[in-house]
C-alpha positions in Angstrom: 147.7 186.6 196.8 151.2 187.1 195.6 151.6 188.8 192.2 154.6 189.4 190.1 156.1 192.9 190.5 156.7 195.2 187.6 160.1 194.6 186.2 161.8 195.1 182.9 163.2 191.6 182.6 160.9 188.7 182.0 160.4 186.3 184.9 158.4 183.4 185.9 154.9 184.4 187.1 154.3 184.4 190.8 150.6 184.0 190.6 148.7 180.7 190.8 145.5 180.0 188.9 142.2 181.2 190.5 140.8 178.7 193.0 137.8 176.7 191.7 134.5 176.1 193.5 135.6 172.7 194.9 138.8 174.1 196.2 137.2 177.2 197.7 134.5 175.1 199.4 137.1 173.0 201.1 138.5 176.0 202.9 135.6 176.6 205.3 135.5 172.9 206.0 139.2 172.9 206.9 138.8 176.1 209.0 135.8 174.6 210.8 137.9 171.6 211.9 140.8 173.9 212.9 138.4 176.1 214.9 136.0 173.7 216.5 137.5 170.2 216.2 135.4 167.2 215.2 132.0 166.3 216.5 132.9 163.0 218.3 135.0 165.0 220.8 132.3 167.6 221.5 130.7 165.0 223.8 133.9 164.1 225.7 134.6 166.2 228.8 138.4 166.1 228.2 140.5 169.2 227.7 143.0 167.7 225.3 140.4 166.0 223.2 138.0 168.9 222.9 140.8 171.3 221.9 142.3 168.9 219.4 145.6 168.3 221.1 144.9 164.8 222.1 142.1 163.9 219.7 143.3 161.4 217.1 140.3 162.0 214.7 140.7 165.7 214.9 144.5 165.5 214.4 144.1 163.1 211.5 141.5 165.4 209.9 143.6 168.4 210.3 146.7 166.8 208.8 144.7 165.3 206.0 142.9 168.5 205.0 146.0 170.7 205.3 148.0 168.1 203.3 145.4 168.1 200.5 145.6 171.9 200.4 149.4 171.7 200.5 149.4 169.5 197.4 147.8 172.3 195.5 150.9 174.5 195.9 153.4 171.6 196.0 155.0 172.8 192.8 155.5 176.3 194.1 158.2 175.7 196.7 160.0 178.8 195.5 157.0 180.9 196.4 156.7 179.2 199.7 160.3 179.9 200.5 160.0 183.5 199.4 156.9 183.8 201.6 158.6 182.3 204.6 161.7 184.4 204.2 159.6 187.5 204.9 159.3 186.7 208.7 162.5 185.0 209.8 161.8 185.3 213.6 158.5 183.4 213.4 160.0 180.7 211.1 162.8 180.4 213.7 160.3 180.1 216.5 158.4 177.3 214.8 161.7 175.6 213.9 162.7 175.8 217.6 159.4 174.4 218.7 159.7 171.5 216.3 163.4 170.9 217.3 162.4 170.8 221.0 161.4 167.2 220.4 165.0 166.4 221.1 165.0 167.8 224.6 161.3 167.6 225.4 160.1 166.4 228.8 157.3 164.5 226.9 158.5 163.5 223.4 155.1 162.2 222.3 153.2 165.4 223.1 155.8 167.6 221.6 155.9 165.5 218.4 152.2 165.8 218.1 152.4 169.5 218.6 155.2 169.8 216.1 153.2 168.1 213.4 150.3 170.5 214.1 152.5 173.5 214.0 154.0 172.5 210.6 150.6 171.5 209.2 148.9 174.7 210.1 151.9 176.8 208.9 151.7 175.0 205.5 148.0 175.6 205.3 148.5 179.3 206.1 151.0 179.5 203.3 148.5 177.8 201.0 145.8 180.3 201.9 148.1 183.3 201.4 149.3 182.0 198.0 145.8 181.2 196.8 143.5 183.9 198.3 143.6 187.5 199.1 143.1 188.5 202.8 139.5 189.7 202.4 138.6 186.3 200.9 140.4 184.4 203.7 138.5 186.4 206.3 135.2 185.9 204.6 135.8 182.2 204.4 136.7 182.2 208.0 133.5 183.9 208.9 131.6 181.4 206.8 133.2 178.5 208.7 132.0 180.0 212.0 128.3 179.7 211.1 128.0 175.9 211.7 130.3 176.3 214.7 128.1 178.9 216.3 125.0 176.8 215.6 126.7 173.7 217.1 127.6 175.7 220.2 124.0 176.7 220.8 122.7 173.2 220.1 124.9 171.7 222.7 124.2 174.5 225.2 120.4 174.7 224.8 119.5 171.1 223.7 122.3 169.1 225.3 123.3 171.1 228.4 125.0 168.0 229.9 127.7 168.5 227.2 127.4 172.2 226.5 127.7 173.6 230.0 130.1 172.9 232.9 129.2 171.9 236.5 128.7 175.6 237.4 126.2 176.1 234.6 128.5 178.2 232.5 128.5 177.8 228.8 131.3 175.8 227.2 129.6 174.7 223.9 131.8 172.3 221.8 134.9 173.3 223.9 136.2 171.9 227.2 135.9 175.0 229.3 134.4 178.5 229.4 137.6 180.4 228.5 138.0 178.4 225.3 134.4 179.4 224.2 135.1 183.0 225.2 138.4 182.9 223.3 136.7 181.8 220.1 134.3 184.7 220.4 137.0 187.2 221.3 139.0 186.6 218.1 135.9 186.5 215.8 133.7 189.4 217.0 136.1 192.2 215.9 136.6 190.4 212.6 132.9 190.1 212.0 132.4 193.8 212.7 135.1 194.7 210.3 133.7 192.5 207.6 130.2 194.0 208.2 131.7 197.5 207.5 133.5 196.3 204.3 130.7 194.3 202.6 127.2 196.0 202.5 125.5 193.0 200.8 126.4 190.7 203.7 126.3 193.3 206.5 123.2 191.9 208.2 124.7 188.3 208.3 128.0 189.5 209.8 126.3 191.6 212.5 123.9 188.7 213.3 126.9 186.3 213.7 128.6 188.9 215.9 125.6 189.1 218.1 125.4 185.3 218.4 129.1 185.2 219.3 128.5 187.9 221.9 125.7 185.7 223.4 128.1 182.8 223.7 130.7 185.1 225.2 128.3 186.4 227.8 127.0 182.9 228.6 130.5 181.6 229.1 130.9 184.1 231.9 134.5 184.5 230.9 135.2 188.0 232.2 138.8 187.9 230.9 137.7 187.2 227.4 134.9 189.8 227.7 137.6 192.5 228.4 139.7 191.1 225.5 136.7 191.5 223.2 135.3 194.9 224.3 138.6 196.8 224.2 139.6 195.8 220.6 136.1 196.6 219.4 136.1 199.9 221.2 139.5 200.8 219.7 138.4 200.2 216.1 137.0 203.8 215.7 140.2 205.2 217.2 142.3 203.3 214.7 140.0 204.4 211.8 139.9 208.0 213.0 143.7 208.4 213.2 144.6 206.4 210.0 145.3 209.4 207.9 147.2 211.4 210.5 150.8 211.6 211.5 149.8 210.9 215.1 148.5 207.4 214.3 151.5 205.6 215.8 151.3 207.6 219.0 147.5 207.0 219.3 148.0 203.3 218.8 150.8 203.1 221.4 148.8 205.1 224.0 145.6 203.0 223.3 147.4 199.7 223.6 149.3 200.8 226.7 146.1 201.9 228.4 144.3 198.7 227.4 147.2 196.5 228.5 147.4 198.3 231.9 143.7 197.9 232.4 143.8 194.3 231.5 146.8 193.7 233.8 144.9 195.4 236.7 142.0 193.2 235.9 143.8 189.9 235.9 145.7 190.6 239.0 142.8 192.5 240.7 145.1 194.5 242.9 142.7 197.4 243.1 139.8 196.8 245.4 137.2 198.6 243.3 138.2 196.7 240.2 138.1 193.4 242.1 134.7 194.2 243.5 133.3 195.4 240.1 134.5 192.4 238.2 133.7 190.0 241.1 137.3 188.8 241.3 139.4 187.8 244.3 142.8 189.3 244.8 144.6 186.5 243.1 142.2 186.0 240.2 141.4 182.4 241.1 145.0 181.7 241.8 146.8 183.2 238.7 149.3 185.3 240.7 150.1 182.3 243.0 150.5 180.2 239.9 152.9 182.6 238.3 155.0 182.7 241.5 155.2 178.9 241.5 156.1 178.6 237.8 159.0 181.0 237.7 161.4 178.7 239.6 160.5 175.9 237.3 161.2 178.0 234.3 164.6 179.0 235.7 165.7 175.3 235.8 165.7 175.3 232.0 165.9 178.9 231.1 167.4 178.7 227.6 165.4 176.1 225.7 162.6 175.1 228.1 160.9 171.8 228.5 159.6 171.3 224.9 156.6 172.5 223.0 153.3 171.6 224.8 155.3 169.3 227.2 155.0 171.4 230.4 151.5 170.8 231.8 151.1 167.0 231.6 149.8 166.2 235.0 151.4 164.9 238.1 154.4 163.4 236.2 155.1 166.6 234.2 157.6 169.3 235.0 154.9 171.2 236.9 153.9 168.3 239.1 154.8 170.4 242.2 152.4 173.1 240.9 149.6 170.7 240.5 150.0 169.6 244.1 150.2 173.2 245.3 147.3 174.5 243.2 144.4 172.1 243.6 142.5 173.7 240.7 144.8 171.7 238.3 146.0 174.5 235.9 146.5 173.3 232.4 148.7 176.3 231.3 150.6 179.2 232.7 147.9 181.8 232.2 150.5 184.1 230.7 151.8 183.9 227.2 155.4 184.9 227.9 155.7 182.6 230.9 154.1 179.8 229.0 156.5 180.3 226.0 159.5 180.5 228.3 158.5 177.2 230.0 158.2 175.5 226.6 161.0 176.9 224.5 163.0 179.1 226.9 164.1 182.7 226.7 165.2 182.0 223.1 161.7 181.1 222.0 160.2 184.0 224.1 162.6 186.4 222.5 161.7 185.2 219.0 158.0 185.5 219.7 158.3 189.0 221.1 160.4 190.1 218.1 157.7 188.7 215.8 155.0 190.4 217.8 156.5 193.9 217.9 157.6 193.8 214.3 154.1 192.8 213.2 152.5 195.4 215.4 154.6 198.1 213.8 153.7 196.7 210.4 150.0 196.6 211.3 150.1 200.3 212.0 151.6 200.9 208.6 148.8 198.7 207.1 146.2 200.9 208.7 147.9 203.9 207.2 148.5 202.5 203.7 145.5 200.3 203.0 142.1 202.0 202.6 138.9 200.2 203.7 137.9 198.3 206.8 140.0 195.2 206.1 143.1 197.3 206.6 142.1 197.6 210.3 142.0 193.8 210.9 145.7 193.1 211.5 146.0 195.8 214.1 142.8 194.8 215.7 143.9 191.2 215.9 147.3 192.2 217.3 145.4 194.1 220.0 143.5 191.0 220.9 146.8 189.0 220.9 148.3 191.5 223.4 145.3 191.4 225.8 144.8 187.6 225.9 148.6 187.1 226.3 148.4 188.8 229.7 146.2 186.2 231.4 146.0 183.3 229.0 148.6 181.1 227.3 148.6 183.2 224.1 147.8 182.7 220.4 150.5 180.1 219.8 148.9 177.6 222.2 145.6 177.0 220.4 145.3 175.9 216.8 142.6 178.5 215.7 144.5 181.5 217.1 147.8 180.2 215.8 146.4 180.0 212.3 145.0 183.6 212.5 148.3 184.8 214.0 150.3 183.3 211.1 147.9 184.8 208.5 148.1 188.2 210.2 151.9 188.2 210.5 152.5 187.2 206.9 149.8 189.4 205.5 151.5 192.4 207.1 154.9 191.2 206.0 153.6 190.9 202.4 152.4 194.5 202.3 155.6 195.8 203.8 157.9 193.9 201.5 159.2 196.1 198.7 159.8 193.4 196.0 156.2 192.1 196.2 152.9 193.7 195.4 149.9 192.7 197.4 146.2 193.4 196.6 143.5 193.5 199.3 140.3 194.0 197.3 137.2 194.2 199.5 133.8 193.1 198.2 132.4 196.6 197.6 135.7 197.6 195.9 135.6 194.6 193.6 132.0 195.4 192.6 133.0 199.0 191.9 136.1 198.1 190.0 135.9 194.7 188.1 139.6 194.9 187.2 141.4 196.2 190.3 145.0 197.2 190.2 147.2 195.6 192.9 148.7 197.9 195.5 152.3 198.6 194.7 154.4 198.6 197.9 157.7 200.3 197.9 
């Protein structure tokens, strides 16, 4: 939540009124739709529909719910502009993605993606202006409860919808990696929340175990690695948070994790390939990358438009679809995917945002006491690992929302003219009138 800094001259307050029960209850509902889509599309074996990209009901629900939330802060455009100004590279990236409608290879798809990008960005601004980060993360965890239950219902009671042809779990999603991805971004969060809130610790651990069950059932080994490593690094981040060597420890940890993940996804080492039951091309990923690079070089500056690259046999990658009979739906690498969609300009803006936020997340670990201060760095670790073999956090609505929240939460803490308070549940109970953290 933004609060007005201490100044000698009077100024307009930068806080909004405390959210009421009705407003707060809408947040988990909106997050549920963003994370899991809408029930009608859980029973359709269609990638675009299940992930919300081509589902009219899900798209309409997303726009409607986010617009309702946006109305709550409609009179605070100065706050929104101030918030957006904290992260110019990401704002520029989103603006570029929206502008790519002009040169898109598929105007309809890019337009739909642009609407979702703007809607989710507006909703993230709403959350950051109305709630503190611990509250946002708790509401996110709350929204995952019905989602986890729905996944298990489809998998166990309706396996014709909840599993794929190979018997791997997919739940309400379209394929196993999407289910694994959902678990990968929530398990570290739930563990962090369990450490920050003793009264709900059992619930968070139980949710984490249920998510782990979904992850294992999906048989998504890529997402398993992207989950285990961030969780394993949490004690490292916590142990070094008060030391001058924190930055070095983080850099070494992320480099080692990234190298291991890269070896995993390319399976160039025989013993890793054998241990992880992978072939030397990881079901065609390296062949796919080699086929996509020449296509990216045809439009290297601005790309083919947001979400407009993988559209079937009549899309820019129709040659790849012919050469790779497993019909890839994305580039299986975040930088390559971003370059294909919005060129080297977009890839550069995303990398600038990523590394700036990563550096800021390290400072958050150092400055902010409590477990919540670990979440931005943990999420950026997950972002790094899944970007190596998947299309990245910007491709899917749930991870995009979390990424935006993470980026601006870090930027808020680092900005000198703004104070930002992250009050964890145990801290709130211990101190009914907490004082916001003064940054600067």
